Backbone as CSV, one residue per row, in Angstrom:
resi,resn,N_x,N_y,N_z,CA_x,CA_y,CA_z,C_x,C_y,C_z
1,ARG,0.845,-1.193,0.000,0.000,0.000,0.000,0.876,1.237,0.000
2,ILE,0.534,2.232,-0.830,1.283,3.477,-0.851,0.956,4.278,0.414
3,ALA,2.007,4.646,1.165,1.808,5.338,2.435,2.269,6.785,2.388
4,GLY,2.954,7.188,1.318,3.451,8.553,1.235,4.608,8.638,0.263
5,VAL,5.353,9.730,0.349,6.509,9.922,-0.532,7.689,10.424,0.292
6,ARG,8.869,10.244,-0.240,10.096,10.784,0.347,11.050,11.093,-0.791
7,GLU,12.122,11.811,-0.469,13.099,12.122,-1.496,13.797,10.840,-1.964
8,TYR,14.123,10.809,-3.243,14.785,9.650,-3.860,16.126,9.399,-3.185
9,ARG,16.434,8.111,-2.993,17.730,7.703,-2.460,18.443,6.837,-3.470
10,HIS,19.755,6.957,-3.493,20.552,6.153,-4.415,20.222,4.670,-4.232
11,GLY,19.897,4.008,-5.302,19.548,2.594,-5.248,18.065,2.320,-5.353
12,ASP,17.226,3.354,-5.199,15.780,3.147,-5.354,15.472,2.721,-6.796
13,PRO,14.694,1.656,-6.996,14.328,1.256,-8.365,13.410,2.289,-9.009
14,LEU,13.493,2.399,-10.324,12.685,3.382,-11.045,11.190,3.137,-10.875
15,ARG,10.810,1.868,-10.635,9.382,1.560,-10.542,8.727,2.197,-9.325
16,ILE,9.499,2.634,-8.324,8.881,3.264,-7.161,9.023,4.783,-7.190
17,VAL,9.583,5.342,-8.275,9.687,6.800,-8.380,8.283,7.401,-8.471
18,HIS,8.028,8.422,-7.663,6.737,9.116,-7.676,6.871,10.302,-8.639
19,TRP,6.397,10.095,-9.872,6.652,11.065,-10.928,5.894,12.370,-10.716
20,LYS,4.701,12.324,-10.142,3.953,13.564,-9.912,4.673,14.449,-8.902
21,ALA,5.137,13.850,-7.793,5.867,14.621,-6.789,7.191,15.118,-7.353
22,THR,7.813,14.301,-8.205,9.075,14.694,-8.834,8.860,15.914,-9.729
23,ALA,7.786,15.871,-10.535,7.504,16.995,-11.436,7.144,18.251,-10.665
24,LYS,6.421,18.094,-9.550,5.968,19.250,-8.778,7.111,19.952,-8.058
25,THR,8.063,19.162,-7.542,9.148,19.730,-6.741,10.419,19.983,-7.533
26,GLY,10.535,19.307,-8.696,11.761,19.447,-9.465,12.884,18.569,-8.953
27,ARG,12.601,17.713,-7.964,13.590,16.766,-7.423,12.971,15.378,-7.405
28,LEU,13.809,14.378,-7.600,13.302,13.009,-7.616,12.718,12.630,-6.259
29,HIS,11.545,12.005,-6.276,10.904,11.475,-5.073,10.498,10.022,-5.319
30,SER,10.476,9.259,-4.240,10.085,7.854,-4.324,8.842,7.610,-3.483
31,LYS,8.085,6.589,-3.868,6.898,6.203,-3.119,7.300,5.465,-1.844
32,LEU,6.518,5.668,-0.790,6.659,4.908,0.452,5.524,3.908,0.526
33,PHE,5.829,2.696,0.960,4.809,1.656,1.015,4.653,1.111,2.421
34,ASP,3.436,0.788,2.783,3.140,-0.034,3.952,2.831,-1.433,3.439
35,PRO,3.425,-2.478,4.025,3.098,-3.831,3.577,1.639,-4.163,3.868
36,ALA,0.996,-4.882,2.956,-0.399,-5.270,3.158,-0.521,-6.274,4.300
37,THR,0.501,-7.094,4.494,0.497,-8.086,5.560,1.851,-8.067,6.266
38,LEU,1.835,-7.976,7.585,3.068,-8.028,8.361,3.330,-9.457,8.801
39,ILE,4.547,-9.913,8.594,4.912,-11.267,8.994,6.167,-11.179,9.859
40,GLY,5.999,-11.361,11.162,7.149,-11.417,12.038,7.447,-10.110,12.750
41,ALA,8.574,-10.107,13.467,8.950,-8.955,14.281,10.463,-8.814,14.332
42,HIS,10.905,-7.578,14.352,12.310,-7.241,14.557,12.385,-6.466,15.862
43,ILE,12.995,-7.062,16.875,13.045,-6.474,18.202,14.278,-5.584,18.324
44,ILE,14.057,-4.323,18.707,15.140,-3.378,18.965,15.183,-3.146,20.473
45,LEU,16.182,-3.691,21.135,16.264,-3.629,22.591,17.322,-2.613,23.013
46,ASP,16.873,-1.539,23.658,17.802,-0.528,24.167,18.406,-1.059,25.464
47,PHE,19.705,-1.403,25.408,20.389,-1.921,26.584,21.611,-1.073,26.896
48,SER,21.439,0.251,26.705,22.490,1.192,27.061,22.503,1.388,28.570
49,LEU,23.667,1.290,29.165,23.793,1.403,30.622,23.256,2.735,31.152
50,PRO,23.620,3.884,30.564,23.072,5.151,31.087,21.546,5.228,30.989
51,ALA,20.964,4.630,29.958,19.509,4.701,29.793,18.771,4.014,30.924
52,TRP,19.421,3.036,31.548,18.805,2.300,32.654,19.313,2.791,34.005
53,GLY,19.802,4.024,34.056,20.196,4.628,35.326,21.569,4.245,35.808
54,GLY,22.392,3.646,34.949,23.762,3.308,35.318,23.905,2.077,36.181
55,GLN,22.822,1.333,36.393,22.883,0.119,37.201,23.121,-1.097,36.306
56,PRO,24.207,-1.868,36.558,24.491,-3.017,35.700,23.330,-4.005,35.599
57,ARG,22.612,-4.211,36.648,21.449,-5.102,36.626,20.336,-4.494,37.462
58,SER,19.117,-4.604,36.982,17.974,-4.105,37.749,16.752,-4.908,37.334
59,ASP,15.711,-4.813,38.139,14.465,-5.506,37.806,13.884,-4.981,36.496
60,ARG,14.053,-3.669,36.244,13.518,-3.093,35.016,14.220,-3.657,33.778
61,SER,15.543,-3.709,33.800,16.258,-4.225,32.631,15.990,-5.714,32.435
62,GLU,15.823,-6.448,33.537,15.489,-7.870,33.419,14.097,-8.037,32.816
63,LEU,13.184,-7.131,33.163,11.838,-7.176,32.589,11.901,-6.923,31.087
64,ALA,12.799,-6.039,30.655,12.956,-5.764,29.226,13.430,-7.007,28.478
65,VAL,14.381,-7.727,29.057,14.871,-8.964,28.432,13.756,-10.008,28.394
66,THR,13.011,-10.126,29.472,11.894,-11.071,29.511,10.864,-10.744,28.438
67,ALA,10.593,-9.444,28.260,9.644,-9.021,27.228,10.153,-9.398,25.842
68,ALA,11.429,-9.142,25.578,11.999,-9.471,24.272,11.925,-10.974,24.013
69,ALA,12.276,-11.778,25.018,12.239,-13.234,24.858,10.815,-13.733,24.667
70,SER,9.873,-13.152,25.400,8.475,-13.582,25.290,7.901,-13.255,23.918
71,ILE,8.189,-12.064,23.426,7.708,-11.684,22.099,8.331,-12.575,21.036
72,ALA,9.628,-12.846,21.164,10.301,-13.710,20.205,9.694,-15.105,20.195
73,ALA,9.429,-15.649,21.378,8.834,-16.984,21.463,7.428,-16.989,20.869
74,HIS,6.664,-15.946,21.139,5.294,-15.837,20.621,5.295,-15.801,19.095
75,VAL,6.202,-15.012,18.515,6.268,-14.875,17.057,6.793,-16.157,16.417
76,ALA,7.855,-16.730,16.993,8.453,-17.945,16.430,7.480,-19.114,16.474
77,ALA,6.648,-19.182,17.526,5.676,-20.274,17.640,4.646,-20.228,16.526
78,ARG,4.498,-19.070,15.911,3.563,-18.917,14.789,4.269,-18.982,13.441
79,HIS,5.521,-19.507,13.476,6.310,-19.750,12.271,6.525,-18.480,11.460
80,GLN,6.727,-17.372,12.178,6.993,-16.102,11.524,8.452,-15.695,11.738
81,GLN,8.874,-14.706,10.966,10.252,-14.231,11.050,10.497,-13.512,12.375
82,ILE,11.732,-13.605,12.855,12.087,-12.941,14.101,13.551,-12.522,14.018
83,GLY,13.868,-11.378,14.615,15.245,-10.893,14.641,15.448,-9.959,15.813
84,LEU,16.710,-9.605,16.064,17.054,-8.770,17.218,18.213,-7.844,16.866
85,THR,18.099,-6.600,17.309,19.224,-5.658,17.283,19.276,-4.970,18.637
86,SER,20.460,-4.911,19.240,20.583,-4.301,20.561,21.944,-3.634,20.701
87,ASN,21.958,-2.556,21.470,23.217,-1.898,21.796,23.815,-2.455,23.086
88,GLY,23.323,-3.595,23.531,23.928,-4.289,24.659,25.238,-4.949,24.242
89,ILE,25.817,-5.691,25.141,27.095,-6.345,24.883,27.008,-7.801,25.301
90,ASP,27.666,-8.674,24.552,27.709,-10.095,24.880,28.515,-10.284,26.170
91,ALA,28.000,-11.095,27.078,28.671,-11.311,28.366,30.097,-11.812,28.186
92,ALA,30.345,-12.542,27.110,31.701,-13.040,26.859,32.682,-11.883,26.711
93,GLU,32.242,-10.790,26.093,33.111,-9.633,25.926,33.369,-8.948,27.266
94,VAL,32.385,-8.979,28.153,32.571,-8.390,29.480,33.616,-9.169,30.258
95,TRP,33.517,-10.504,30.194,34.470,-11.317,30.944,35.875,-11.239,30.348
96,GLU,35.968,-11.040,29.045,37.287,-10.855,28.432,37.948,-9.582,28.950
97,ALA,37.148,-8.580,29.263,37.678,-7.329,29.799,37.934,-7.409,31.302
98,ASN,37.490,-8.497,31.936,37.670,-8.705,33.377,38.198,-10.118,33.598
99,PRO,39.486,-10.357,33.297,40.006,-11.718,33.308,40.104,-12.378,34.678
100,VAL,40.109,-11.589,35.768,40.228,-12.172,37.103,38.893,-12.792,37.495
101,ARG,38.911,-14.057,37.846,37.695,-14.769,38.228,37.594,-14.880,39.747
102,VAL,36.442,-14.503,40.288,36.167,-14.657,41.706,34.872,-15.429,41.835
103,VAL,34.879,-16.486,42.637,33.690,-17.315,42.799,32.780,-16.698,43.850
104,ALA,31.565,-16.407,43.455,30.587,-15.848,44.391,29.976,-16.968,45.224
105,ARG,29.756,-16.687,46.495,29.201,-17.696,47.397,27.738,-17.434,47.738
106,SER,27.159,-16.386,47.168,25.751,-16.084,47.384,25.261,-15.206,46.238
107,ARG,23.938,-15.104,46.102,23.376,-14.271,45.041,23.730,-12.799,45.257
108,SER,23.710,-12.356,46.516,24.048,-10.959,46.787,25.509,-10.666,46.450
109,GLN,26.390,-11.627,46.733,27.796,-11.443,46.391,27.987,-11.444,44.878
110,ALA,27.240,-12.288,44.189,27.332,-12.333,42.728,26.913,-10.998,42.118
111,ARG,25.856,-10.416,42.656,25.407,-9.111,42.148,26.452,-8.045,42.437
112,SER,27.038,-8.091,43.642,28.057,-7.111,43.996,29.259,-7.211,43.068
113,LEU,29.691,-8.433,42.772,30.828,-8.625,41.863,30.484,-8.124,40.458
114,SER,29.248,-8.374,40.036,28.820,-7.921,38.711,28.891,-6.400,38.610
115,GLU,28.492,-5.704,39.684,28.487,-4.244,39.669,29.897,-3.671,39.685
116,GLN,30.880,-4.456,40.118,32.259,-3.980,40.171,33.016,-4.194,38.857
117,ARG,32.445,-4.965,37.954,33.151,-5.236,36.707,33.254,-3.983,35.848
118,HIS,34.360,-3.887,35.136,34.501,-2.833,34.117,33.711,-3.257,32.886
119,ILE,32.824,-2.373,32.420,32.020,-2.685,31.249,32.607,-1.945,30.056
120,PRO,33.168,-2.660,29.093,33.802,-1.994,27.950,32.784,-1.270,27.086
121,GLU,33.263,-0.237,26.370,32.384,0.469,25.448,32.018,-0.436,24.279
122,LYS,30.765,-0.361,23.869,30.261,-1.183,22.766,29.801,-0.251,21.667
123,LEU,30.463,-0.310,20.511,30.152,0.584,19.411,29.504,-0.130,18.243
124,THR,29.475,-1.462,18.289,28.831,-2.244,17.238,27.664,-3.011,17.841
125,PRO,26.436,-2.827,17.340,25.281,-3.502,17.936,25.372,-5.023,17.848
126,VAL,24.764,-5.677,18.829,24.547,-7.123,18.762,23.368,-7.352,17.826
127,SER,23.514,-8.277,16.887,22.472,-8.438,15.878,22.203,-9.901,15.577
128,VAL,20.929,-10.238,15.523,20.458,-11.522,15.000,19.533,-11.163,13.834
129,PRO,20.011,-11.265,12.592,19.205,-10.829,11.440,17.858,-11.526,11.374
130,VAL,16.867,-10.800,10.867,15.494,-11.299,10.782,15.427,-12.474,9.807
131,GLN,14.999,-13.619,10.327,14.798,-14.819,9.509,13.722,-15.678,10.164
132,ARG,13.297,-16.674,9.431,12.312,-17.621,9.934,13.019,-18.911,10.344
133,GLY,12.448,-19.631,11.307,12.973,-20.946,11.652,13.236,-21.109,13.139
134,THR,13.169,-22.342,13.618,13.392,-22.614,15.039,14.841,-22.340,15.436
135,GLU,15.775,-22.556,14.496,17.179,-22.279,14.804,17.384,-20.796,15.068
136,ARG,16.710,-19.957,14.272,16.826,-18.508,14.454,16.296,-18.105,15.819
137,ALA,15.167,-18.661,16.216,14.595,-18.347,17.521,15.531,-18.793,18.639
138,GLY,16.136,-19.973,18.484,17.072,-20.456,19.497,18.291,-19.558,19.619
139,LEU,18.819,-19.088,18.479,19.969,-18.182,18.501,19.611,-16.875,19.184
140,LEU,18.410,-16.379,18.920,17.987,-15.133,19.535,17.883,-15.286,21.050
141,MET,17.326,-16.420,21.502,17.203,-16.656,22.944,18.580,-16.751,23.606
142,GLU,19.521,-17.414,22.947,20.881,-17.512,23.489,21.529,-16.134,23.577
143,THR,21.294,-15.322,22.561,21.859,-13.972,22.553,21.292,-13.141,23.696
144,LEU,19.976,-13.223,23.900,19.358,-12.488,25.005,19.875,-12.965,26.358
145,ALA,20.103,-14.272,26.484,20.573,-14.820,27.759,21.962,-14.292,28.128
146,ARG,22.772,-13.964,27.112,24.137,-13.487,27.363,24.239,-11.966,27.356
147,LEU,23.145,-11.281,27.062,23.207,-9.839,26.862,23.413,-9.103,28.182
148,GLU,24.332,-8.146,28.162,24.601,-7.281,29.312,24.413,-5.830,28.890
149,LEU,24.107,-4.987,29.870,24.044,-3.553,29.606,25.430,-3.050,29.210
150,SER,25.470,-2.068,28.306,26.753,-1.576,27.814,26.747,-0.059,27.751
151,GLN,27.904,0.499,27.470,28.015,1.942,27.303,28.791,2.233,26.018
152,GLY,28.549,3.382,25.447,29.264,3.764,24.241,28.370,3.996,23.048
153,LEU,27.177,3.412,23.031,26.271,3.573,21.892,24.849,3.646,22.430
154,ASP,24.233,4.831,22.374,22.863,4.926,22.867,21.884,4.508,21.771
155,CYS,20.614,4.448,22.122,19.621,3.915,21.192,19.491,4.797,19.952
156,ALA,19.512,6.113,20.139,19.383,7.017,19.002,20.542,6.847,18.029
157,GLN,21.762,6.705,18.553,22.922,6.479,17.690,22.791,5.161,16.938
158,MET,22.298,4.126,17.625,22.126,2.827,16.994,21.129,2.906,15.841
159,VAL,20.038,3.628,16.058,19.044,3.782,14.995,19.666,4.469,13.783
160,THR,20.394,5.559,14.020,21.016,6.303,12.931,21.934,5.419,12.097
161,GLU,22.713,4.565,12.764,23.712,3.752,12.075,23.131,2.498,11.439
162,GLU,22.009,2.003,11.956,21.565,0.674,11.555,20.260,0.616,10.765
163,TYR,19.424,1.655,10.828,18.046,1.491,10.360,17.941,1.159,8.873
164,GLU,18.884,1.596,8.066,18.789,1.325,6.631,18.911,-0.171,6.320
165,LYS,19.428,-0.948,7.262,19.551,-2.396,7.071,18.286,-3.142,7.491
166,TRP,17.376,-2.466,8.167,16.231,-3.145,8.776,15.118,-3.390,7.755
167,PRO,14.473,-4.548,7.820,13.368,-4.841,6.899,12.106,-4.085,7.280
168,ARG,11.314,-3.762,6.273,10.063,-3.059,6.509,8.846,-3.980,6.472
169,GLU,9.038,-5.242,6.112,7.892,-6.147,5.981,7.546,-6.829,7.297
170,VAL,8.265,-6.503,8.375,7.947,-7.033,9.701,7.686,-5.863,10.648
171,MET,7.059,-6.155,11.774,6.844,-5.136,12.788,8.162,-4.870,13.516
172,THR,8.574,-3.608,13.572,9.769,-3.228,14.313,9.338,-2.866,15.733
173,VAL,9.819,-3.642,16.705,9.370,-3.505,18.092,10.503,-2.916,18.934
174,PHE,10.335,-1.691,19.375,11.308,-1.047,20.257,10.954,-1.346,21.700
175,ILE,11.907,-1.857,22.451,11.748,-2.068,23.893,12.742,-1.148,24.582
176,VAL,12.242,-0.128,25.267,13.101,0.951,25.763,12.714,1.348,27.181
177,PRO,13.682,1.879,27.963,13.363,2.370,29.303,12.800,3.779,29.291
178,ASP,13.027,4.498,28.180,12.625,5.892,28.088,12.613,6.271,26.606
179,VAL,11.932,7.363,26.277,11.930,7.863,24.903,12.349,9.326,24.940
180,PRO,13.665,9.606,24.954,14.105,10.996,24.924,13.761,11.655,23.594
181,LYS,13.926,12.966,23.531,13.479,13.741,22.373,14.081,13.249,21.070
182,GLN,15.399,12.991,21.052,16.041,12.578,19.808,15.487,11.252,19.307
183,LEU,15.299,10.308,20.226,14.751,9.011,19.828,13.310,9.165,19.352
184,MET,12.529,10.015,20.019,11.147,10.219,19.600,11.091,10.765,18.172
185,GLU,11.949,11.718,17.861,11.997,12.264,16.505,12.384,11.191,15.496
186,GLN,13.304,10.312,15.887,13.703,9.232,14.983,12.566,8.241,14.752
187,LEU,11.816,7.949,15.795,10.693,7.031,15.649,9.650,7.596,14.688
188,VAL,9.368,8.879,14.821,8.426,9.516,13.903,8.971,9.465,12.481
189,GLY,10.287,9.682,12.336,10.902,9.599,11.022,10.860,8.207,10.434
190,LEU,11.093,7.196,11.257,11.015,5.812,10.788,9.619,5.479,10.299
191,ARG,8.626,5.929,11.050,7.237,5.663,10.630,6.944,6.344,9.306
192,ALA,7.433,7.567,9.140,7.228,8.289,7.888,7.931,7.616,6.726
193,ASN,8.977,6.837,7.037,9.719,6.119,6.005,9.194,4.710,5.780
194,GLY,8.031,4.399,6.334,7.378,3.139,6.016,7.596,1.999,6.987
195,PHE,8.218,2.261,8.142,8.424,1.201,9.122,7.181,1.057,10.005
196,PRO,6.550,-0.120,10.062,5.493,-0.366,11.052,6.148,-0.488,12.435
197,LEU,5.677,0.276,13.407,6.366,0.351,14.694,5.447,0.031,15.868
198,LEU,6.051,-0.641,16.851,5.459,-0.799,18.176,6.530,-0.384,19.167
199,VAL,6.209,0.530,20.068,7.141,0.985,21.087,6.645,0.527,22.448
200,ILE,7.502,-0.195,23.176,7.162,-0.679,24.511,8.063,0.047,25.514
201,VAL,7.472,0.872,26.358,8.205,1.589,27.394,8.144,0.750,28.671
202,VAL,9.310,0.440,29.225,9.387,-0.487,30.356,9.364,0.261,31.686
203,ASP,8.295,0.042,32.443,8.163,0.516,33.827,8.579,1.977,33.983
204,ASN,8.009,2.821,33.134,8.287,4.256,33.193,7.024,4.994,32.758
205,PRO,6.017,5.055,33.640,4.723,5.637,33.248,4.817,7.101,32.845
206,GLU,5.737,7.867,33.457,5.851,9.282,33.102,6.285,9.449,31.651
207,SER,7.299,8.684,31.247,7.770,8.762,29.864,6.688,8.298,28.903
208,TRP,6.031,7.213,29.242,4.978,6.664,28.380,3.854,7.682,28.177
209,GLN,3.435,8.308,29.253,2.334,9.276,29.154,2.734,10.510,28.340
210,SER,3.995,10.924,28.446,4.418,12.144,27.754,4.621,11.930,26.255
211,VAL,5.078,10.732,25.857,5.376,10.510,24.438,4.210,9.890,23.685
212,SER,3.276,9.278,24.385,2.175,8.588,23.710,1.394,9.473,22.750
213,PRO,1.016,10.707,23.138,0.240,11.531,22.197,0.986,11.817,20.893
214,VAL,2.278,12.113,20.992,3.062,12.440,19.791,3.223,11.211,18.907
215,LEU,3.608,10.087,19.511,3.841,8.878,18.726,2.535,8.328,18.156
216,SER,1.478,8.364,18.944,0.187,7.871,18.451,-0.300,8.704,17.274
217,ALA,-0.092,10.021,17.334,-0.494,10.895,16.237,0.273,10.582,14.961
218,ALA,1.482,10.017,15.109,2.296,9.652,13.953,1.985,8.240,13.449
219,GLY,1.010,7.577,14.082,0.643,6.231,13.656,1.464,5.133,14.288
220,ILE,2.058,5.434,15.450,2.909,4.462,16.144,2.176,3.944,17.373
221,ASN,2.100,2.638,17.502,1.462,2.012,18.663,2.430,2.058,19.843
222,VAL,1.967,2.551,20.985,2.818,2.688,22.170,2.178,1.943,23.337
223,LYS,2.963,1.096,23.990,2.481,0.320,25.133,3.366,0.577,26.344
224,HIS,2.780,0.405,27.523,3.560,0.492,28.755,3.616,-0.883,29.401
225,LEU,4.822,-1.290,29.813,5.028,-2.595,30.432,5.533,-2.375,31.855
226,SER,4.698,-2.695,32.834,5.090,-2.483,34.221,5.365,-3.786,34.960
227,ALA,4.895,-4.904,34.405,5.080,-6.203,35.057,4.981,-7.313,34.013
228,ILE,5.457,-8.476,34.380,5.423,-9.613,33.465,3.997,-9.913,33.026
229,GLU,3.040,-9.701,33.937,1.651,-9.998,33.623,1.132,-9.171,32.432
230,ASP,1.741,-8.019,32.194,1.305,-7.167,31.078,1.641,-7.765,29.722
231,LEU,2.533,-8.745,29.694,2.945,-9.323,28.424,1.768,-10.006,27.723
232,TYR,0.806,-10.481,28.479,-0.351,-11.112,27.864,-1.097,-10.142,26.954
233,ASP,-1.239,-8.898,27.432,-1.939,-7.895,26.621,-1.194,-7.595,25.337
234,LEU,0.140,-7.672,25.364,0.937,-7.386,24.166,0.750,-8.449,23.106
235,SER,0.365,-9.663,23.519,0.229,-10.771,22.563,-1.093,-10.721,21.827
236,LEU,-2.021,-9.871,22.271,-3.350,-9.830,21.663,-3.334,-9.044,20.365
C-alpha cells in the first residue's frame, strides 16, 4: 500500500519513483509503502547502561529482556520471522575485559561482583538478522541470555547507524526504558519512512504518558510494560 513519498535515495528502483511529486518539486521522489500483511517482528532492545540509570542489573532491565524473549517466542511459535538488534554487549566480551575470576558464594555477592566489573564500550550492535525458523529463535534466545548492559552507543545512535539495514515487511518492536526527544523524533521519522512500529516503554509511566500523544499521532502504537503480567496484553 502506498503510504506517502520521500526524497529519492541512491539505489531506489525506477518503478517506485513518484513522478507527480518529482515533477511538482523538481527533485526526484520515491513512493513509500506499507506492507499489506506483516509477517514477524524485529526487536530493537535498548540496553544502554546510562539509559537504565547506570545500574548493571535491575528488575527493570530484566523485565525488558523477559519481554523481548516472550515476544520472540510468541512470534516464532507462529512460524513467523524474528530478529534482534541491541546496543547491549555479549557477556563473553565483558568477561574478556575482566580476566580475574572470583567465585561468588551467594546471590548478593554475585550481584556485587557484577556491579564492580569494568564494562567496555560497545560501538557495534549485537544483531540476529530477521529470519524464519526454530534455529533462528534459538539463537535469539541464546543472545538475550548473554546480553549485558553496555556503554558507548545509545539507542538514538544505533538507529542512525543501523536502520537502513532493517526490513520493513515485519513489525519493528522497540523495547526501551525511556523515549528521549532525539529518539522520539527518529521514531516519527522511521514511521514516515514506512516502518510499522510498536514501542514498549518499560516501567516508566511518566515517559509513556508524555510521548504517547506524539507517537500515536504519527501512527505508532505505544504500550507500557510495568510487570510480566502485562505481556499477555501485548500478545493480543
